[in-house]
KESEVEX-560760 format. One record per residue (C-alpha): residue number from 1; residue in three letters; y, x, z. Coordinates in Angstrom, 2 decimals. Each point is the difference from the previous one (the first is absolute). Layout:
! KESEVEX-560760
   n res       v       u       w
 NUM ALA       Y       X       Z
...
***
This chain:
! KESEVEX-560760
   n res       v       u       w
   1 MET    4.27   -0.88  -22.06
   2 LEU    2.18   -0.09    3.12
   3 LYS    3.49   -1.34   -0.53
   4 SER    2.66    1.67    2.10
   5 THR    2.17   -3.08    0.52
   6 ILE    1.74    0.40    3.35
   7 VAL   -0.49   -3.09    2.16
   8 THR    2.16   -0.25    3.10
   9 GLU    0.14   -3.79    0.34
  10 THR   -2.48   -2.79   -0.68
  11 GLU    0.71   -3.70   -0.36
  12 LEU   -3.27   -1.83   -0.59
  13 GLN   -0.46   -3.74   -0.14
  14 LEU   -2.10    0.18    3.14
  15 PRO    0.91   -0.53    3.68
  16 LEU    1.17    3.31    1.48
  17 PHE   -2.12    0.96    2.99
  18 ILE    1.84    3.15    1.05
  19 LYS    2.30    2.59   -1.54
  20 GLY   -0.46    3.53    1.29
  21 LYS    1.73    3.28   -0.71
  22 VAL   -2.26    0.60   -2.99
  23 ARG   -2.37   -2.96   -0.39
  24 ASP    0.76   -3.61   -0.86
  25 THR   -2.79   -2.33    1.10
  26 TYR   -0.46   -3.52   -1.33
  27 ASN   -2.20   -2.91    0.99
  28 LEU   -2.71   -0.59   -2.59
  29 ASN   -1.61   -3.14    1.41
  30 ASN   -2.77    1.30    2.31
  31 TYR    0.86    3.62   -0.81
  32 LEU    2.98    2.32   -0.14
  33 LEU    1.39    1.91   -2.96
  34 ILE    1.41    3.37    1.06
  35 VAL    2.35    1.60   -2.51
  36 ALA    0.82    3.67    0.56
  37 THR    3.51    0.59   -1.34
  38 ASP    1.60    3.31   -0.88
  39 ARG    2.41   -0.26    2.92
  40 ILE    0.21    3.05    2.20
  41 SER    1.30    0.30    3.54
  42 ALA    1.01    3.00    2.04
  43 PHE    1.06    0.14    3.63
  44 ASP   -0.71   -3.77    0.16
  45 VAL    2.52   -0.80   -2.74
  46 ILE   -0.93   -1.36   -3.44
  47 LEU    1.60    2.19   -2.66
  48 PRO    1.87   -1.37   -3.03
  49 ASN   -2.30    1.68   -2.54
  50 GLY   -3.61   -0.77   -0.81
  51 ILE   -2.62    2.66   -0.71
  52 PRO   -1.87   -0.48   -3.32
  53 ASP   -3.69   -0.91    0.44
  54 LYS    0.17    0.28    3.78
  55 GLY   -1.21   -3.56    0.53
  56 ALA   -2.95    0.51   -2.33
  57 VAL   -0.99    3.14    1.92
  58 LEU    0.19   -1.78    3.36
  59 ASN   -1.98   -2.98   -1.24
  60 GLN   -2.73    1.91   -1.79
  61 ILE   -0.45    2.72    2.60
  62 SER   -0.33   -2.65    2.73
  63 ALA   -2.63   -1.79   -2.11
  64 PHE   -1.83    3.30   -0.45
  65 TRP   -0.12    0.67    3.74
  66 PHE   -0.90   -3.60    0.88
  67 LYS   -3.10    0.40   -2.17
  68 GLN   -0.80    3.44    1.40
  69 THR    0.21   -1.12    3.63
  70 SER   -1.60   -3.45   -0.28
  71 ASP   -3.16    1.33    1.70
  72 ILE    2.09    0.91    3.06
  73 ILE    1.82   -3.32    0.30
  74 ALA    0.68   -3.07   -2.12
  75 ASN    3.44   -0.36   -1.58
  76 HIS    2.12   -2.81   -1.39
  77 MET   -0.12    0.99   -3.69
  78 VAL   -1.48   -2.55   -2.41
  79 GLU    1.01    1.68   -3.27
  80 THR    2.78    1.93   -1.65
  81 VAL    1.91   -1.66   -2.81
  82 THR   -0.74    1.98   -3.17
  83 ASN    0.65   -2.98   -2.29
  84 ILE    2.58   -2.62    0.92
  85 LYS   -2.27   -2.79   -1.27
  86 GLN   -2.17    0.64    3.08
  87 LEU    2.52   -2.10    1.92
  88 ASP   -1.16   -3.11   -1.87
  89 VAL   -3.11    0.02    2.21
  90 TYR    2.19   -0.56    3.06
  91 LEU    2.47   -2.51   -1.44
  92 GLN   -0.72   -3.39   -1.52
  93 PRO    1.79   -0.74   -3.31
  94 PRO    2.96   -1.90    1.55
  95 LYS    0.82    3.02    2.19
  96 ARG   -0.48    2.71   -2.61
  97 PHE    3.07    1.74   -1.38
  98 ASP    0.90    2.85   -2.31
  99 TYR   -1.31    2.92    2.03
 100 PRO    2.20    3.07   -0.45
 101 PRO   -1.89    2.88   -1.68
 102 TYR    1.00    2.41    2.76
 103 LEU   -2.50   -1.63    2.36
 104 ALA   -2.84    1.80   -1.77
 105 GLY   -0.74    3.27    1.76
 106 ARG    2.32   -0.51    2.96
 107 SER   -1.36   -3.14    1.65
 108 MET   -3.03   -0.97    2.04
 109 ILE   -1.56   -3.28    1.09
 110 VAL   -1.06    0.04    3.64
 111 LYS   -1.48   -2.27    2.62
 112 LYS    2.33   -1.32    2.65
 113 ALA   -0.28    1.58    3.44
 114 LYS    1.84   -0.15    3.30
 115 ARG    1.79    3.32    0.21
 116 LEU   -0.28    1.96    3.25
 117 PRO    3.39    1.33    1.19
 118 ILE   -1.06    3.65    0.03
 119 GLU    0.52    2.96   -2.34
 120 CYS   -3.19    2.03    0.37
 121 VAL    1.08    3.61   -0.45
 122 VAL   -2.56    2.79   -0.16
 123 ARG    1.10    3.64    0.01
 124 GLY   -2.29    2.85   -1.01
 125 TYR    2.79    2.58   -0.16
 126 ILE    3.15    0.41    2.07
 127 ALA    3.02   -0.66   -2.17
 128 GLY    3.14   -2.08   -0.27
 129 SER    1.07   -1.88    3.10
 130 ALA   -3.18    1.07    1.83
 131 TRP    0.97    3.64   -0.46
 132 SER    3.55   -0.62    1.22
 133 GLU   -1.31   -1.79    3.07
 134 TYR   -2.51    2.75    0.69
 135 LEU    2.75    2.64   -0.07
 136 ASN    1.96   -1.95    2.59
 137 SER   -2.79   -1.08    2.35
 138 GLY   -3.31    1.61   -0.95
 139 ALA   -1.32   -3.48   -0.76
 140 THR    0.16   -2.63   -2.71
 141 CYS   -0.06   -3.73    0.61
 142 GLY   -0.86    0.68    3.63
 143 ILE   -3.02    2.18   -0.87
 144 ASN    0.15    3.51    1.42
 145 LEU   -0.90    2.65   -2.57
 146 PRO   -1.09    3.64    0.35
 147 LYS    2.73    2.61    0.35
 148 GLY    0.82    2.26   -2.91
 149 LEU   -0.53   -2.42   -2.87
 150 GLN    1.86    0.78   -3.21
 151 GLU    1.69   -2.42   -2.35
 152 SER   -2.44   -1.66   -2.43
 153 GLN   -3.02    1.33    1.89
 154 GLU   -3.21   -2.01   -0.16
 155 LEU   -0.92   -1.64    3.29
 156 VAL   -3.45    0.42    1.52
 157 GLU   -0.50   -3.75   -0.17
 158 PRO    2.13   -2.65   -1.72
 159 LEU    2.43   -1.81    2.29
 160 PHE    0.40   -3.77    0.07
 161 THR    3.71   -0.60    0.61
 162 PRO    0.71   -3.70   -0.62
 163 THR    3.45   -1.54   -0.13
 164 THR    1.45   -3.47   -0.01
 165 LYS    0.33   -1.69   -3.37
 166 ALA    3.71   -0.69   -0.37
 167 ASP    1.23   -2.38   -2.71
 168 SER    3.27    1.91    0.02
 169 GLY    1.19    3.25    1.54
 170 HIS   -2.24    2.60    1.58
 171 ASP   -3.57   -0.42    1.23
 172 MET   -0.46    1.01    3.65
 173 PRO   -2.93    2.00    1.44
 174 LEU   -2.72   -1.96    1.77
 175 THR   -2.05    1.23    2.94
 176 PRO   -3.72   -0.84    0.17
 177 ASP    0.85   -2.63    2.62
 178 GLY    2.65   -1.38   -2.32
 179 VAL   -2.55   -0.48   -2.77
 180 VAL   -2.37   -1.74    2.41
 181 GLU    2.80   -2.36    1.07
 182 LEU    0.59   -0.96   -3.62
 183 VAL   -3.58   -0.47   -1.26
 184 GLY   -2.39    0.28    2.93
 185 GLU   -2.30    2.81    1.09
 186 ASN   -2.87   -0.55   -2.43
 187 MET    2.28   -0.32   -3.02
 188 ALA    2.05    3.02    1.10
 189 THR   -3.16    2.11    0.15
 190 GLN   -1.16   -1.22   -3.39
 191 ILE    3.37    0.64   -1.64
 192 LYS    0.11    3.56    1.28
 193 GLU   -3.57    0.81   -1.04
 194 VAL    0.38   -1.47   -3.47
 195 SER    3.38    1.66   -0.58
 196 ILE   -1.37    3.43    0.83
 197 ALA   -3.17   -0.60   -2.04
 198 ILE    2.04   -0.94   -3.07
 199 TYR    2.26    3.02    0.43
 200 LYS   -2.92    2.42    0.38
 201 PHE   -1.73   -1.40   -3.07
 202 ALA    3.15    0.19   -2.11
 203 ARG    0.90    3.46    1.26
 204 GLU   -3.34    1.46   -1.08
 205 TYR    0.09   -1.84   -3.33
 206 ALA    3.52    1.23   -0.76
 207 ARG   -0.74    3.60    1.01
 208 GLN   -2.57    0.19   -2.76
 209 ARG    2.78   -0.90   -2.42
 210 GLY    2.50    2.53    1.28
 211 ILE    2.06   -2.31    2.17
 212 ILE    0.50    0.06    3.77
 213 ILE    0.68   -3.36    1.62
 214 ALA    2.06    1.11    2.96
 215 ASP    0.46   -3.46    1.47
 216 THR   -0.04   -3.64   -1.01
 217 LYS    0.71   -3.46    1.28
 218 MET   -1.88   -3.21   -0.63
 219 GLU    0.13   -3.64    0.98
 220 PHE   -2.61   -2.53    1.04
 221 GLY   -0.28   -3.74    0.22
 222 LEU   -2.47   -2.68    1.00
 223 ASP   -1.77   -2.11   -2.60
 224 ASP   -0.76   -3.70    0.39
 225 ARG   -2.98    0.90    2.19
 226 GLU    2.09    2.27    2.24
 227 ASN   -1.68    3.10   -1.42
 228 LEU    2.01    3.20   -0.38
 229 VAL    0.99    0.80   -3.60
 230 LEU    2.09    2.71   -1.60
 231 ILE    3.18   -1.32   -1.65
 232 ASP    3.26    0.97   -1.71
 233 GLU   -0.17    3.47   -1.63
 234 LEU   -2.37    2.87    0.61
 235 LEU    0.41    3.78   -0.25
 236 THR    2.91   -0.07   -2.44
 237 PRO    2.77    2.59   -0.34
 238 ASP    2.25   -2.50    1.82
 239 SER   -2.32   -0.32    3.01
 240 SER   -1.37    3.56    0.14
 241 ARG    0.95    3.65   -0.22
 242 PHE   -1.82    1.67   -2.89
 243 TRP    0.13    3.80   -0.23
 244 ASP   -1.38    2.35   -2.64
 245 THR   -2.80    2.21    1.34
 246 LYS    1.15    2.85   -2.26
 247 THR    3.50    0.19    1.46
 248 TYR   -0.83   -0.99    3.59
 249 GLN    1.13    2.56    2.59
 250 VAL   -0.08   -0.44    3.76
 251 GLY    3.28    0.61    1.76
 252 LYS    2.43   -1.79   -2.27
 253 SER    0.87   -3.37   -1.48
 254 GLN   -2.15   -0.92   -3.01
 255 ASP    0.91   -1.36   -3.39
 256 SER   -1.32   -3.56   -0.29
 257 TYR   -1.26   -2.22   -2.81
 258 ASP    2.39   -2.77    0.93
 259 LYS    3.70   -0.76    0.24
 260 GLN    0.83    3.44    1.39
 261 PRO    2.41    0.76   -2.87
 262 VAL    1.88   -3.19    0.92
 263 ARG    0.17    0.86    3.70
 264 ASP    1.10    3.56   -0.76
 265 TRP    2.74   -1.08   -2.39
 266 LEU    1.29   -2.68    2.36
 267 SER    0.10    2.48    2.89
 268 GLN    2.03    2.44   -2.12
 269 THR    2.59   -2.64   -0.85
 270 GLY    0.99   -0.48    3.62
 271 TRP   -0.73   -3.74   -0.25
 272 ASN    0.12   -1.62    3.46
 273 LYS   -3.30   -1.90   -0.57
 274 GLU    1.75   -3.35    0.17
 275 PRO    0.21   -2.50   -2.88
 276 PRO    1.04    0.24   -2.73
 277 ALA   -1.96    3.04   -1.15
 278 PRO    1.35    2.15   -2.84
 279 GLU   -1.31   -0.18   -3.57
 280 LEU   -2.74    2.50   -0.72
 281 PRO    0.49    2.50   -2.86
 282 SER   -2.40   -0.25   -2.94
 283 GLU   -1.73    3.29    0.77
 284 VAL   -0.91   -1.18    3.52
 285 ILE   -1.31   -3.30   -1.36
 286 GLU   -2.12    1.76   -2.63
 287 SER   -1.43    2.61    2.36
 288 THR   -0.90   -2.68    2.55
 289 SER   -1.73   -2.12   -2.63
 290 ALA   -1.97    3.03   -1.16
 291 ARG   -1.17    0.73    3.55
 292 TYR   -1.29   -3.52    0.51
 293 LYS   -1.92    0.06   -3.28
 294 GLN   -1.39    3.45    0.66
 295 ALA   -1.29   -1.07    3.42
 296 PHE   -1.75   -2.98   -1.57
 297 TYR   -1.63    2.07   -2.73
 298 ARG   -1.17    2.77    2.30
 299 LEU   -1.52   -2.39    2.51
 300 THR   -1.61   -2.43   -2.40
 301 GLY   -0.53    2.05   -3.16
 302 GLN    1.40   -2.99   -1.90
 303 ASN    3.15   -0.73   -1.92
 304 LEU    2.20   -2.94    0.93
 305 LYS   -0.74   -3.22   -1.84
***
């Protein structure tokens, strides 16, 4: 049965590889251990409260999609940690330690890869910042769009709108030439084709389960043979906009299966979007947790473990 212990910080007896807004990644000899915490960020600021079970949702939904898309492209996942004793396989007795129980369900062992400095964003619907940009210029990310589009409208073809991968602050849009400068022409073409293929596959899969994937972002790296592999997280509520097909209406902003309650509450407080962020009320925390878990169940048909 899933335990709803809120985990916002991890301190493992392993070398820390990188600490992100949500994930803490540790060196595990020839592999990495990625731990999805319950931290939540909004407007590029980590909030003081954690969201119960959020890390488990992110970890398990990524694992689900990695398996579903493995025929499209290889990924870095080796296995998810469902039992903490699995770590014994990767650590010799002198380096073993008392693994915290919270690792089960929210952590994943992955192969190391050289991360490419690009956020690969694919948009199937016009929403969010893309909608705001379209209203101002008739384009988004430098791509001219047809006149007369409405908010949340489905696009004729998905758009590939990559950005830089910033370790802090905001990601910046990348032109096609900018992507080529970073990774080369062949790799740029491959990244775009694979990103759109993954999005199209996931969009059709999710539609059958009553969810619209409006847009998503993914990351890639190179394995030890310089082959492209999918890394980080995949098609989670943190990296995607999930809408309910039953309530979807063109011409307005949609309710999302993500941290929308958090964004809405923060906007109503008048917070200036600079640290420190205010404490979230219990009802916002609970409703956000419920949305994450509902998205997982509807997409996978499974309960969290």
